[in-house]
N, C-alpha and C positions, 0 to 999 in steps of 0.2 A: 503493499499500499504505499502511496506517494503523497503528499500534500495536496498536489495539483489534482489528484483524482478522488478526491473526498467530495460526496455528495450527501445532502440530506435524504432522509428517507421518504420514498414516494407516498404521497398526501399528507407530508406533515407541513408543509408549506402552501397553504392554500392561496390562490388569487384573489385581491380583493374585489367586491362588486362594485362596478362602475353605473353609479345612477345618472339620471337625467341624460341618457344617452338616445333618446328617441323612442317611437312608438315600438319598433321591432325587438327592442331589448327587454321588453315586459317591465322595465322599470324607467320608462320616460315619464313627462310631465311631472306628476305628483311624488315620483321617486320612491313609491312603497308607503307614503306616509299618509295616503288616503285623502279626504279632502276637509280643509279648514280644521279648525280645534286648535288647543294649546300645544298639542304633540305635532301637529303639522309645521308650526312655527320654527324659525331656526332660534335657538336659545330657548325654546319653550318647554322647558323640562323643570319640574319642581322639585325641592330637596327630598333626600330619601326619609322614608316614614309620611311623607305628606298625604293626608287622606280627604282632599277637597275641603278642608276647613274644619271637617269633625275632629275632635278630640284625638290625637294619634295614640295609638297603642302604648308607646314607650313612656307618655304621660298619663295614661288611665292606670295603668298597673302601679301598685304599691312599690315604693321604694324599700327594701329590706336588705338588713347585712351592711358590712363594711371590711373592706379588706386594705390594711395600711400599705401606704407604698414604702415604708421603712422597713417591712418585713422581708425583702429580699436581701437585706444588710444583716440580716440577724440568723445565727443558726443554733442547732442545738447537738450536744455531743452527748454520748451514752457514757456510764462509767465504763462499760467494757471496751469503749474507744481509748480509754485513759490506761487501760490495763496494758496495751499493745506499746504505750509510747515507754521510751526506754530513757528520757531525759530527766535530769534533776528537777529543774523548774518546767513546767507547762505552761505556756502562754498563747496568744493569738499567733504569733509570728510561727511559732512551732507547729501548731495545727494547720496553718496555711501549706507551709513546706511538705508538711506529709500528707498533704491532700484530704484531710480530715473533714476539713470546711472549705468551702468556695473560696478563691483568692480574693472577692468582693467583700466579703463579711467584715462586718465593724465591731459587732458584739457577738459574744458566744454564750449559752447557756448549759450546764452540765445538768443531767437530768437523770434521775434515780431510775436508771435500766440497765440490766445485766450485773454483772459479778465483779467487783474489785477486791483483789487478795493482797495489795501492798499499799503501802504510804506513797502518797503523792503531794506534790507541794505546787498548788495553783496560783498563777499571778495575772491579775486582770479580768478573771471570768467570773461570770454569774454563778450561782448554784441554786437548785430547788432546795428545799427544806430535808426531803428523804435523801438527796444526794450529800448534803452537808452534813447531816449524822453520821452516816456510812464513811465518808471521807475521815471526819475527826475521830471516828471510832477505831480505824486503823491507823491513827497517828499522824494523819494528813494534815497540812497547813492551807488555808486559804486567804491569799492576799488581795485585798481589794483594790 
């Protein structure tokens, strides 16, 4: 195969329909737009969701729930994830470098999930109440 012989697959590039080219083309005069009306005019389209003046569906339905935009910058780490880390002090940079949390994470919370068998020292990480009890019971330290 050579670069000058590469072609796109048959049917993948359809020819555009040329409208307004006379009676014989079947798309002459009104060009497939029908007669008169808003949709027949140039620029005659309304915004998405417009229902002819009726209250649109997205405004009739009740608004429920909320998802914080900051939630993508926070992550959770299990106790079992901390078990696998061999560093003396565990902080946000170490979690990022080991790909335990995404690189754009700003805050991390340790949750009470999994088993921790050794003492760990956390720096700058938040903890749930259950995780805090387990870490301290094993002789771990939590620095805020």
